C-alpha positions in Angstrom: -0.6 30.0 5.0 -1.8 30.9 1.5 -2.6 27.9 -0.6 -2.6 27.7 -4.4 -2.4 25.0 -7.1 0.5 25.2 -9.6 -1.7 23.5 -12.2 -5.1 25.1 -11.7 -4.5 28.8 -10.8 -7.4 31.1 -11.5 -6.6 33.4 -14.5 -6.7 36.6 -12.4 -4.4 35.1 -9.8 -2.0 34.0 -12.5 -1.8 37.5 -13.8 -1.3 38.9 -10.4 1.6 36.6 -9.6 3.2 36.3 -13.0 5.0 39.7 -12.9 6.6 39.1 -9.5 7.6 35.6 -10.5 9.3 36.8 -13.6 11.0 39.7 -11.7 12.2 37.2 -9.1 13.5 34.9 -11.9 15.4 37.9 -13.3 17.2 38.5 -10.0 17.8 34.8 -9.6 19.6 34.7 -13.0 21.6 37.9 -12.2 22.7 36.4 -8.9 23.6 33.1 -10.6 25.7 34.9 -13.1 27.5 37.0 -10.5 28.4 33.9 -8.5 29.5 32.1 -11.7 31.7 35.1 -12.6 33.3 35.1 -9.2 34.1 31.4 -9.5 35.6 31.7 -13.0 37.6 34.8 -12.1 39.2 33.1 -9.2 40.1 30.1 -11.3 41.2 32.2 -14.3 44.1 33.6 -12.4 45.4 30.0 -11.8 44.7 29.1 -15.4 46.7 32.1 -16.6 49.7 31.0 -14.6 49.3 27.5 -16.0 49.2 28.7 -19.6 52.5 30.6 -19.1 54.2 27.2 -18.5 52.3 25.2 -21.1 54.6 25.8 -24.1 57.3 23.7 -22.5 54.9 21.0 -21.2 52.7 20.3 -24.2 52.4 16.6 -25.0 51.6 15.2 -28.4 47.8 15.1 -29.0 46.4 11.5 -29.2 44.0 10.5 -31.9 40.3 10.0 -31.3 40.7 6.2 -31.2 43.5 6.5 -28.6 41.1 8.7 -26.4 38.4 6.1 -26.3 40.7 3.2 -25.5 42.5 5.2 -22.7 39.4 6.5 -21.2 37.7 3.1 -21.1 40.5 1.4 -19.1 42.0 4.2 -17.1 41.1 4.9 -13.5 41.9 7.9 -11.3 42.5 7.2 -7.6 43.2 10.0 -5.3 46.2 9.4 -3.0 44.1 10.6 -0.1 41.0 8.6 -0.9 40.3 4.9 -1.5 37.5 5.9 -3.8 38.0 5.0 -7.5 36.8 7.4 -10.2 36.1 5.9 -13.6 36.9 8.4 -16.4 34.2 9.0 -19.0 34.6 7.6 -22.5 33.4 10.7 -24.2 32.2 10.4 -27.8 34.6 12.4 -30.0 34.5 12.8 -33.8 37.9 14.4 -33.8 36.6 17.8 -35.0 38.7 20.9 -34.7 39.5 22.6 -31.4 37.0 25.0 -29.9 36.9 28.7 -28.9 38.3 29.8 -25.5 37.0 32.9 -23.8 39.3 32.4 -20.8 36.5 31.2 -18.6 34.3 29.2 -21.0 35.5 26.8 -23.8 33.1 26.1 -26.7 33.4 22.9 -28.7 30.8 21.2 -30.9 28.4 24.1 -30.1 28.5 23.2 -26.4 29.8 25.6 -23.7 32.1 24.2 -21.0 32.8 26.0 -17.7 36.5 25.7 -17.0 37.7 24.4 -13.6 41.0 24.7 -11.8 41.0 23.0 -8.5 43.8 23.0 -5.9 44.7 20.8 -3.0 44.1 23.7 -0.7 40.6 24.3 -2.0 39.8 20.6 -1.7 41.1 20.7 1.9 39.0 23.8 2.7 35.8 22.0 1.6 36.7 18.9 3.5 37.3 21.0 6.7 33.9 22.6 6.2 32.2 19.2 6.0 34.1 18.0 9.1 32.9 21.1 10.9 29.4 20.4 9.8 29.5 16.8 11.3 30.5 18.3 14.6 27.6 20.8 14.5 25.1 18.1 13.4 26.2 15.5 15.9 24.0 12.3 15.8 22.7 12.9 12.3 23.5 11.0 9.1 25.7 13.5 7.1 26.3 13.0 3.4 28.4 15.0 1.0 28.1 15.0 -2.8 30.4 17.1 -5.0 29.0 17.2 -8.5 31.5 17.4 -11.4 30.6 19.8 -14.2 30.2 19.4 -18.0 33.9 20.0 -18.7 34.8 16.8 -16.9 32.0 14.8 -18.5 31.7 16.2 -22.0 35.1 17.6 -23.2 37.6 15.1 -24.7 41.0 14.9 -23.1 42.7 15.8 -26.4 41.3 19.3 -26.0 42.4 19.8 -22.4 45.6 21.5 -21.3 47.2 21.6 -24.8 48.3 24.6 -26.8 45.1 26.4 -27.9 42.9 24.1 -25.9 40.9 24.3 -22.7 43.1 24.9 -19.6 41.4 22.9 -16.9 42.2 20.3 -14.2 41.0 16.9 -13.2 37.8 17.1 -11.2 38.2 13.4 -10.3 41.5 14.2 -8.5 40.0 17.2 -6.8 36.9 15.5 -5.6 38.8 12.4 -4.5 41.3 14.6 -2.5 38.4 16.4 -0.8 36.6 13.2 0.1 39.8 11.7 1.3 40.2 14.5 3.9 36.7 14.2 5.3 36.2 12.6 8.7 34.6 9.2 9.0 31.4 10.9 10.1 30.8 12.2 6.6 29.5 9.7 4.0 30.9 10.6 0.6 28.5 10.0 -2.3 30.3 9.1 -5.6 28.1 10.7 -8.2 31.1 10.9 -10.5 31.0 7.3 -11.7 27.3 7.3 -12.4 27.6 10.5 -14.5 30.7 9.1 -16.2 28.8 5.9 -17.2 26.1 8.1 -18.9 28.4 10.8 -20.2 27.1 10.6 -23.8 23.5 11.1 -22.7 21.9 14.5 -22.2 23.0 14.9 -18.6 24.3 18.5 -18.9 23.1 21.5 -20.8 24.8 22.9 -23.9 24.3 26.5 -22.9 24.2 26.5 -19.1 26.5 25.6 -16.2 23.9 23.2 -14.6 23.3 19.6 -15.1 20.0 18.4 -16.6 17.1 16.6 -14.9 18.5 13.3 -16.2 22.0 14.0 -14.9 20.5 14.8 -11.5 18.5 11.6 -11.6 21.6 9.4 -12.2 23.3 11.1 -9.2 20.1 10.5 -7.1 20.3 6.8 -7.8 23.7 6.7 -6.2 22.6 8.6 -3.2 19.6 6.4 -2.7 21.8 3.3 -2.9 24.3 4.8 -0.5 21.6 5.7 2.0 20.1 2.2 1.7 16.9 3.3 0.1 15.0 2.1 -2.9 15.5 3.9 -6.2 12.7 5.7 -8.0 12.1 4.2 -11.5 11.7 7.0 -14.0 9.6 4.7 -16.1 6.8 5.1 -13.6 6.9 8.9 -13.9 5.6 11.3 -16.6 8.3 13.1 -18.6 7.7 16.8 -19.5 9.8 18.9 -21.8 10.3 22.7 -22.2 12.1 23.7 -25.4 14.2 26.8 -26.0 16.3 27.2 -22.9 19.2 29.7 -23.3 21.5 29.3 -20.3 24.0 31.4 -18.4 27.1 30.4 -20.4 25.7 32.0 -23.5 26.4 35.3 -21.8 30.1 34.5 -21.2 31.0 33.7 -24.8 30.4 35.0 -28.3 30.8 31.6 -29.9 27.6 29.9 -31.2 26.1 27.5 -28.7 23.1 25.2 -29.1 19.9 26.0 -27.2 18.6 23.4 -24.7 15.5 21.5 -23.7 14.6 21.1 -20.0 13.2 17.7 -19.1 11.5 17.1 -15.8 9.5 14.2 -14.4 6.2 14.3 -12.4 5.5 11.5 -10.1 2.9 8.8 -9.7 2.2 10.1 -6.1 1.2 13.4 -4.6 3.5 16.0 -3.3 2.9 19.4 -1.6 5.6 22.1 -1.7 5.6 24.8 0.9 7.9 27.7 -0.1 9.3 30.4 2.2 10.6 33.3 0.1 13.3 35.8 1.2 10.5 38.2 2.0 9.1 35.8 4.6 6.0 35.1 2.6 4.9 31.5 2.4 3.0 29.7 -0.4 2.0 26.1 -1.0 1.8 24.3 -4.3 0.7 20.8 -5.4 4.0 20.3 -7.3 7.7 20.9 -6.7 8.0 22.2 -10.3 7.0 25.5 -11.8 5.0 24.0 -14.5 4.1 27.3 -16.1 7.8 27.8 -17.1 8.6 28.5 -20.7 11.7 28.7 -22.9 14.3 31.5 -22.4 16.8 32.5 -19.8 14.8 31.3 -16.8 13.8 27.8 -17.8 16.0 26.0 -15.2 13.7 27.7 -12.7 11.1 24.9 -13.4 13.0 22.9 -10.7 11.8 23.8 -7.2 10.2 26.9 -8.8 13.6 28.6 -8.7 16.0 29.5 -5.9 14.2 29.9 -2.5 15.7 30.0 1.0 13.5 27.2 2.3 11.1 24.6 0.8 9.4 21.8 2.6 8.1 19.1 0.3 5.6 16.5 1.7 5.3 13.2 -0.1 2.6 10.5 -0.3 5.0 7.9 -1.8 4.4 4.5 -0.2 8.2 4.1 -0.1 8.7 7.4 1.8 9.7 7.6 5.4 11.8 9.9 7.5 13.1 13.4 6.9 16.0 14.8 5.0 17.5 18.3 4.7 19.6 19.2 1.6 22.0 22.0 2.0 22.7 23.2 -1.5 23.0 25.8 -4.2 21.2 25.7 -7.6 22.6 22.2 -8.5 20.4 20.8 -5.8 17.2 22.1 -7.5 17.1 19.5 -10.2 18.1 16.7 -7.7 15.8 17.3 -4.7 12.4 16.4 -6.3 13.5 12.7 -6.7 14.0 12.4 -2.9 10.2 12.6 -2.5 10.1 8.9 -3.4 12.2 8.1 -0.3 11.4 10.7 2.3 8.1 11.8 3.8 9.5 15.3 4.2 12.2 16.8 2.2 13.7 20.2 3.3 15.4 22.2 0.7 17.8 24.7 2.2 19.6 27.1 -0.1 22.6 28.2 1.9 22.9 31.4 -0.1 19.7 32.9 1.3 18.7 30.8 4.2 18.8 32.9 7.4 18.4 30.2 10.1 20.7 27.8 12.0 20.8 24.4 10.3 21.5 22.5 13.6 18.6 24.1 15.4 16.4 23.7 12.3 17.1 20.0 12.1 16.5 19.5 15.8 13.2 21.4 15.7 11.9 19.4 12.7 13.3 16.0 13.8 15.4 15.6 10.7 17.8 12.6 10.7 19.6 12.9 7.4 21.5 15.8 6.0 23.0 16.0 2.5 25.4 18.7 1.4 25.2 18.8 -2.4 27.3 21.3 -4.4 28.7 21.7 -7.8 32.4 21.4 -8.1 32.8 25.1 -8.8 31.0 26.1 -5.6 32.9 23.7 -3.5 36.1 25.4 -4.6 34.9 29.0 -4.1 35.5 30.7 -0.8 32.4 32.9 -0.9 30.2 29.9 -1.1 32.0 28.1 1.7 31.6 31.2 3.9 27.8 31.1 3.2 27.6 27.5 4.2 29.6 28.1 7.4 27.4 31.0 8.3 24.3 28.8 8.7 26.0 26.0 10.7 
């Protein structure tokens, strides 16, 4: 296995690898956009139908003060789930409505990816998780569906009104899906942790992903759910890359603010072994691509982009056991924090992993498995088919 340091590469080695890394990043972004377009096209057809009925159903728009009071005390409980979802009290200055491209809504120079969930989509994801439990018999199986920025950053007064963003409740969708999962699946309620911090920089303005801070808040809930100690970010070193221009800027012509990508390096050592789609393997002394710069590809700092398989070894004195995370790109910003809790963390990107997860877990003596997906992926059949293919 070829070994290199992500921090101290020789100059000639950096030049040799930089062009393939950038080319790979280009294809990663193209693939991300294609999947994103598939997601929004599927949901746009439902949104179009909803809009045709909206004229008769429009309710009076509440004031900004009404929004804060309602969001603070209201709770959403799925009829199929005992889990309570606390809605976010989103800061709202009452400014004018935004710009709708049909798939992306822009308000306050932030781009929001529209979502339209259905009971049938929630059920399909739940059935997939139930199937996974059967295939992973004897393992601890967790499921986390991550809401997107629309749920956590767009005020209710702008949703489902004439000229506003046509979208549906992600709390109801996530709760319904969790409620249909078997008892062998442990649902992780990241929704409330994100809701509590909704006015912090937990999602990007220009991109469909969450930020490193948003992923951290969700990680704290997982650690608590799994009965493990929580990493204190105060013990870590914060790093910032300015000038990120994300995927949503390509789906709207409205002005959107650029982003900064924050990531945290740890007070203990990690080694990240990466297996690329080509089959080539490399090892680094970080789970971040610390040479990343601003631009279209900056989210690739997390786990060095999308790779079929990564094995991260940790020297944390709190680490024990092994976990596999089955995920798409939302998992990239989340997975590094698990190095505080697990001696070995296996990142499996279901979109490109070619193995069988059950066999892989048995061969590597993995005890915990987390399925982590953004809400859009959980409701998109092509993504579910990819997960099913590796079970």
